[in-house]
C-alpha positions as CSV (number, residue, x, y, z in Angstrom):
1,M,36.6,-91.6,-33.2
2,N,35.3,-92.3,-29.7
3,I,32.8,-94.9,-30.3
4,L,30.1,-96.5,-27.8
5,I,28.6,-100.0,-28.8
6,V,25.7,-101.3,-27.0
7,E,25.1,-104.9,-27.4
8,D,23.7,-107.3,-24.6
9,D,25.3,-110.4,-26.7
10,L,28.5,-110.6,-25.0
11,M,30.0,-112.5,-28.2
12,T,28.8,-110.2,-30.6
13,L,29.9,-107.2,-28.5
14,R,33.6,-108.6,-28.3
15,L,33.2,-108.9,-31.8
16,L,32.3,-105.7,-32.6
17,E,35.1,-104.0,-30.1
18,A,37.9,-106.0,-31.6
19,H,37.0,-104.9,-35.5
20,L,36.2,-101.2,-34.6
21,K,39.9,-101.2,-32.6
22,S,41.6,-102.5,-35.3
23,W,40.2,-100.0,-37.4
24,G,41.8,-97.2,-35.2
25,H,38.8,-96.3,-33.0
26,T,38.3,-95.9,-29.2
27,V,35.7,-98.0,-28.2
28,H,33.4,-98.1,-24.9
29,T,30.9,-100.6,-24.5
30,A,27.6,-101.2,-22.7
31,V,25.3,-104.0,-22.5
32,D,21.9,-102.3,-22.0
33,G,20.3,-99.1,-22.8
34,A,20.7,-97.7,-19.4
35,A,24.2,-98.7,-19.0
36,A,24.9,-96.9,-22.4
37,W,23.2,-93.7,-21.0
38,E,25.3,-93.7,-18.1
39,A,28.6,-94.3,-20.4
40,L,27.4,-91.1,-22.4
41,H,28.3,-89.0,-19.3
42,S,31.3,-90.6,-18.4
43,A,33.6,-90.7,-21.3
44,P,33.5,-88.7,-24.6
45,V,31.3,-90.3,-27.4
46,D,31.3,-89.3,-31.0
47,M,29.0,-92.4,-32.3
48,V,27.1,-95.1,-31.0
49,V,26.5,-98.4,-32.5
50,T,23.4,-99.6,-30.8
51,D,21.1,-103.0,-31.1
52,W,17.7,-102.4,-31.4
53,M,16.4,-105.1,-29.1
54,L,18.1,-104.6,-25.6
55,P,17.2,-105.0,-22.0
56,K,16.1,-102.1,-19.8
57,M,15.8,-99.5,-22.4
58,N,15.8,-100.6,-26.2
59,G,17.9,-99.2,-28.8
60,L,15.3,-96.8,-30.3
61,E,14.4,-95.4,-27.0
62,L,18.3,-94.6,-26.2
63,C,18.7,-92.9,-29.4
64,R,15.5,-90.8,-28.9
65,K,16.7,-90.0,-25.6
66,I,20.0,-89.0,-27.2
67,R,18.5,-86.7,-29.6
68,T,16.1,-84.9,-27.0
69,E,18.0,-84.9,-23.9
70,F,22.2,-85.2,-24.3
71,T,23.6,-81.9,-24.6
72,D,27.2,-82.3,-24.8
73,G,27.5,-82.3,-28.6
74,Y,26.0,-84.1,-31.6
75,V,26.4,-87.6,-31.3
76,Y,26.2,-90.0,-34.6
77,L,23.6,-92.5,-34.1
78,I,23.8,-96.1,-35.9
79,I,21.1,-98.8,-35.1
80,A,21.5,-102.4,-36.0
81,S,18.7,-104.7,-36.1
82,S,17.7,-108.2,-37.6
83,L,14.3,-106.1,-38.4
84,D,15.3,-105.1,-42.1
85,S,11.9,-104.2,-43.3
86,R,11.6,-100.7,-45.0
87,Q,9.1,-100.0,-42.6
88,D,11.4,-100.7,-40.0
89,M,14.1,-98.5,-41.4
90,I,12.2,-95.6,-41.6
91,H,11.1,-95.8,-38.1
92,G,14.4,-96.1,-37.0
93,L,15.3,-92.9,-39.0
94,E,12.2,-91.0,-37.9
95,S,13.7,-91.5,-34.4
96,G,16.7,-89.4,-34.9
97,V,18.9,-92.4,-35.8
98,D,21.3,-91.4,-38.7
99,D,21.8,-94.9,-39.9
100,Y,20.6,-98.3,-40.1
101,V,22.5,-101.5,-40.5
102,T,21.0,-105.1,-40.6
103,K,22.4,-107.9,-38.6
104,P,24.3,-110.1,-39.0
105,F,27.1,-107.6,-39.6
106,D,28.7,-107.4,-43.1
107,F,31.9,-105.4,-41.6
108,D,33.0,-104.4,-44.6
109,E,29.7,-102.4,-44.9
110,L,29.8,-101.6,-41.1
111,R,33.5,-100.0,-41.6
112,A,32.2,-98.0,-44.6
113,R,29.4,-96.7,-42.7
114,I,31.3,-95.6,-39.8
115,A,33.8,-93.9,-41.7
116,N,30.8,-91.9,-43.4
117,G,29.9,-91.1,-40.0
118,G,33.2,-90.0,-38.6
119,R,33.2,-87.4,-41.6
120,I,30.1,-85.8,-40.6
121,V,30.9,-85.8,-36.7
122,L,34.2,-84.2,-38.0
123,L,32.3,-81.6,-40.0
124,E,29.8,-81.0,-36.9
125,Q,32.9,-80.6,-34.7
126,A,34.5,-77.9,-36.9
127,L,31.2,-76.2,-37.2
128,N,30.9,-75.9,-33.7
129,R,34.5,-74.7,-33.2
130,R,33.9,-71.9,-35.6
131,Y,30.6,-70.9,-33.8
132,K,32.3,-71.0,-30.6
133,Q,34.9,-68.5,-32.1
134,S,32.3,-66.6,-33.7
135,Q,30.4,-66.1,-30.4
136,T,33.7,-65.0,-28.9
137,T,34.5,-62.3,-31.2
138,Y,30.8,-61.2,-30.9
139,F,30.8,-60.8,-27.3
140,Q,34.2,-59.1,-27.1
141,T,33.2,-56.7,-30.0
142,L,30.2,-55.9,-27.6
143,H,32.2,-55.6,-24.4
144,M,34.7,-53.6,-26.6
145,F,31.8,-50.9,-27.6
146,A,30.5,-50.8,-23.8
147,S,34.0,-50.2,-22.4
148,L,34.4,-47.5,-25.0
149,M,31.2,-45.8,-23.8
150,E,32.2,-46.1,-20.2
151,V,35.4,-44.3,-20.7
152,F,33.4,-41.5,-22.8
153,N,31.3,-40.9,-19.8
154,E,31.0,-43.2,-17.0
155,G,26.9,-42.0,-16.5
156,L,26.4,-43.1,-20.1
157,G,27.9,-46.5,-19.7
158,G,26.2,-47.0,-16.4
159,H,22.6,-46.3,-18.3
160,C,23.4,-48.5,-21.1
161,R,24.0,-51.7,-19.0
162,R,20.9,-50.8,-16.7
163,V,18.9,-50.6,-20.0
164,S,20.4,-53.8,-21.3
165,R,19.4,-55.7,-17.9
166,L,15.8,-54.3,-17.9
167,A,15.5,-55.0,-21.6
168,M,16.1,-58.7,-21.1
169,S,13.7,-58.8,-18.2
170,L,10.9,-57.2,-20.2
171,A,11.8,-59.5,-23.3
172,R,11.7,-62.5,-21.2
173,R,8.2,-61.3,-19.5
174,H,7.1,-60.4,-23.1
175,G,6.9,-64.1,-24.2
176,R,7.0,-63.3,-27.8
177,I,10.8,-63.2,-28.2
178,P,12.5,-66.6,-29.3
179,V,15.2,-67.5,-26.9
180,D,17.8,-67.7,-29.4
181,Q,17.0,-63.6,-29.9
182,M,17.7,-63.2,-26.2
183,H,21.4,-62.2,-26.8
184,T,20.2,-59.4,-29.4
185,V,18.0,-57.7,-27.0
186,E,21.0,-57.5,-24.4
187,A,23.2,-56.5,-27.0
188,A,20.8,-53.6,-28.5
189,G,20.1,-52.6,-24.8
190,L,23.8,-52.5,-24.6
191,L,24.7,-50.3,-27.3
192,H,21.7,-48.6,-27.9
193,D,23.4,-45.1,-27.2
194,V,26.7,-45.9,-29.3
195,G,25.9,-42.9,-31.3
196,M,26.1,-40.6,-28.2
197,V,29.9,-41.1,-28.0
198,G,31.4,-37.8,-28.8
199,M,28.6,-35.6,-28.2
200,P,29.2,-32.9,-26.3
201,A,28.7,-33.3,-22.2
202,A,26.7,-30.5,-21.8
203,V,24.0,-32.1,-24.2
204,L,24.4,-35.6,-23.2
205,F,21.9,-35.8,-20.3
206,K,20.2,-32.6,-20.8
207,K,16.2,-32.6,-20.9
208,K,14.9,-32.4,-24.1
209,V,12.7,-29.6,-23.4
210,E,15.8,-27.7,-22.5
211,M,17.9,-28.2,-25.8
212,T,18.6,-25.5,-28.2
213,G,17.6,-26.4,-31.8
214,D,21.3,-27.3,-32.7
215,E,21.7,-29.3,-29.6
216,R,18.1,-31.2,-30.6
217,S,19.6,-31.6,-33.9
218,D,22.5,-33.5,-32.7
219,Y,20.6,-35.4,-30.0
220,Q,17.9,-36.8,-32.8
221,A,21.0,-38.0,-34.8
222,H,22.5,-40.4,-32.4
223,P,20.3,-43.3,-33.4
224,I,21.6,-42.8,-37.1
225,H,25.0,-42.4,-35.9
226,G,24.8,-45.7,-33.7
227,E,23.2,-47.7,-36.7
228,M,26.1,-46.1,-39.2
229,I,28.9,-47.2,-36.6
230,L,27.5,-50.9,-35.9
231,S,27.0,-51.3,-39.2
232,E,30.4,-51.5,-40.1
233,V,30.5,-54.8,-38.5
234,E,28.8,-57.2,-40.1
235,Y,27.4,-59.4,-37.5
236,L,26.0,-56.6,-35.8
237,R,24.1,-55.0,-38.5
238,P,20.6,-56.5,-37.2
239,I,21.7,-54.7,-33.7
240,A,22.1,-51.7,-36.1
241,Q,18.4,-51.6,-37.3
242,I,17.2,-51.9,-34.0
243,V,19.3,-49.3,-32.5
244,R,18.2,-46.9,-35.2
245,A,14.5,-47.4,-34.1
246,H,14.8,-47.1,-30.4
247,H,13.6,-43.3,-30.2
248,E,10.7,-44.4,-32.5
249,Q,7.1,-43.5,-30.6
250,F,4.3,-45.8,-30.4
251,N,2.1,-42.6,-31.5
252,G,4.7,-42.2,-34.9
253,R,5.9,-38.7,-33.6
254,G,9.4,-40.2,-32.7
255,F,12.7,-40.3,-34.8
256,P,14.6,-40.7,-36.8
257,D,11.6,-42.2,-39.4
258,G,8.4,-41.7,-37.6
259,L,7.4,-45.2,-37.4
260,A,4.1,-46.1,-35.4
261,G,2.7,-49.0,-33.2
262,M,3.6,-52.6,-34.7
263,F,5.7,-50.9,-37.5
264,I,8.4,-50.2,-34.9
265,P,10.5,-53.9,-34.5
266,L,9.4,-55.1,-31.0
267,I,12.8,-55.3,-29.8
268,S,13.3,-51.4,-30.5
269,R,9.9,-51.0,-28.2
270,I,11.6,-53.3,-25.6
271,I,14.9,-51.0,-25.8
272,A,12.5,-47.7,-25.6
273,A,10.6,-49.1,-22.8
274,A,13.9,-49.7,-20.9
275,D,15.2,-46.3,-21.7
276,A,12.4,-44.5,-20.8
277,Y,12.1,-46.0,-17.3
278,D,15.7,-45.9,-16.5
279,H,15.7,-42.0,-17.4
280,M,12.7,-41.7,-15.1
281,V,14.7,-43.2,-12.2
282,H,18.1,-42.4,-12.6
283,Q,18.0,-39.0,-14.7
284,G,14.3,-37.5,-13.4
285,G,15.1,-38.9,-10.0
286,Q,11.8,-40.0,-9.9
287,S,10.8,-42.2,-6.9
288,L,9.5,-45.8,-7.5
289,E,6.2,-44.9,-6.4
290,Q,5.7,-42.2,-8.6
291,I,6.7,-44.4,-11.8
292,P,3.3,-46.2,-12.5
293,E,1.6,-43.0,-13.1
294,L,4.4,-41.5,-15.1
295,L,4.4,-44.9,-17.2
296,Q,0.4,-44.2,-17.7
297,T,1.0,-40.9,-19.3
298,Q,3.3,-42.6,-21.9
299,R,0.7,-45.4,-22.5
300,G,0.1,-45.6,-26.6
301,Y,2.0,-42.3,-26.6
302,Q,5.6,-43.0,-26.1
303,L,5.4,-46.6,-25.2
304,D,3.7,-49.8,-26.4
305,P,0.8,-50.4,-23.9
306,E,1.7,-53.6,-23.5
307,L,5.1,-53.1,-22.4
308,V,4.1,-50.3,-20.1
309,D,2.1,-53.0,-18.1
310,L,5.1,-55.0,-17.8
311,L,7.2,-52.2,-16.4
312,I,4.7,-51.6,-13.8
313,D,5.1,-55.3,-12.9
314,I,9.0,-54.9,-12.9
315,N,8.5,-51.7,-11.0
316,A,6.1,-53.3,-8.4
317,L,8.8,-56.0,-7.6
318,H,11.7,-53.1,-7.4
319,I,9.6,-51.6,-4.6
320,Q,9.2,-54.5,-2.7
321,E,13.1,-55.3,-3.1
322,E,13.7,-51.6,-1.9
323,A,11.6,-52.4,0.9
324,D,13.3,-55.8,1.9
325,R,16.7,-54.1,1.8
326,D,18.5,-52.6,5.0
327,F,20.2,-49.8,2.8
328,V,19.5,-47.3,0.4
329,E,21.6,-45.4,-2.0
330,V,22.2,-42.0,-1.2
331,A,23.8,-39.3,-3.5
332,M,27.1,-38.1,-3.1
333,E,25.9,-34.6,-2.1
334,D,23.3,-35.6,0.3
335,L,25.5,-37.5,2.5
336,T,25.4,-36.4,6.1
337,E,27.2,-37.0,9.5
338,G,26.3,-40.3,11.0
339,M,25.3,-42.0,8.3
340,V,27.0,-45.6,8.2
341,L,28.5,-47.4,5.0
342,A,26.4,-50.5,4.0
343,Q,29.3,-51.9,1.5
344,N,33.1,-51.2,0.8
345,I,34.0,-48.3,-1.4
346,R,36.7,-49.2,-3.6
347,R,38.7,-48.3,-6.6
348,K,37.8,-49.6,-10.0
349,N,40.8,-52.1,-9.5
350,S,39.5,-53.3,-6.4
351,A,41.6,-51.3,-4.1
352,L,39.9,-50.4,-0.5
353,L,39.1,-47.1,0.0
354,M,36.7,-47.3,2.8
355,P,35.5,-50.2,4.6
356,A,31.7,-51.1,5.2
357,L,30.3,-50.2,8.8
358,T,32.1,-46.8,8.6
359,E,30.4,-44.1,10.4
360,L,30.8,-41.0,8.3
361,T,32.0,-37.8,9.6
362,A,32.4,-34.3,7.9
363,Y,35.9,-35.3,6.9
364,G,34.8,-38.7,5.7
365,I,32.3,-37.3,3.5
366,E,35.1,-34.8,2.1
367,K,37.1,-37.7,1.8
368,L,34.4,-39.5,-0.6
369,K,33.8,-36.4,-2.6
370,T,37.8,-36.4,-3.4
371,Y,37.7,-40.2,-4.1
372,R,35.1,-39.5,-6.5
373,K,37.1,-36.9,-8.2
374,L,40.4,-38.8,-8.1
375,A,39.3,-42.6,-8.2
376,N,36.2,-42.1,-10.0
377,I,34.3,-44.2,-7.8
378,S,30.0,-44.2,-8.0
379,P,28.1,-40.9,-7.0
380,H,25.6,-42.9,-5.0
381,I,26.9,-44.9,-1.8
382,S,25.0,-47.6,-0.1
383,I,23.8,-46.4,3.4
384,Y,22.1,-48.4,6.0
385,K,18.6,-47.1,6.5
386,H,18.6,-47.1,10.0
387,S,21.3,-44.4,10.3
388,V,19.6,-42.1,7.5
389,R,17.9,-39.4,9.8
390,R,14.2,-38.8,8.4
């Protein structure tokens, strides 16, 4: 066990150090609270044994600071004092101290208390390792599903990644999503359309008004299919419920369950708003200047009014970002001679296909279209604004 002793009486400090080393512990020392705080950041510490009465920062203040500000893992805290009243002990324990011993030390008692604290520290470390392993598995699973969607259809994968990022922005602005739920928002956005894997390409991005009866039925089943897929993984089941509800509408006319208003889970409403916005911009081809008017037509109908306001705010930022950029995204079919590439064109393995600052010729445009087919590059190319003929 790595133990920091904080004691301003040098004789007591050396005595404690000798005993703890003889019990098999690695010992660090400090003579006041400020030095102890520095020591915590310069060496691994599992446990602190500190005197209450110290110069610069007393032991109780040090313990409070460790509990509220130290983020490098759990530190077991034992405070020692000649104050042995019940009220003093309660005061110490209420300040985040794990154990309380009185001075002068009974070293047999101290050894037992340190051993007890050591068991708690080892348990805490084991739990942290399991948590980190579960987090690793969680995010590996998310990225596996995301990659699956991208392999199935690059457009679907790109849509889900954009929705995930926008949903995170909406959730942060909304203010009622706890910090520990933000990863759920990110995951639900990333996987909201996983139920569309396997759907015919002709239906995948077809406008709803253009769908036949069977196509519409297949499309409206994808939230249920998404829920079924994600429910197979125990730790994705909360996300599965959110995915099921991401096509519910605020007016109750959505699918699959006809939920309305606040009966739709908040995160599902956020995903729905991000999904609608992305479809307007990327599938509908609407300009950012047109988006606010389109969003207003969905207020209280398809989308939560509060989220419409937040989307309009985010859209205004996007308009400003577009104005500040010196390049625009141009669809492959709209490229013309004389346009200048603003970014390198690369394969997915990062191999360079065409460098930035290349002025496009008819031959260069045909090469890009060939790269699109063979190397699966993006259908939108970054072009310097000054080279785009109005």
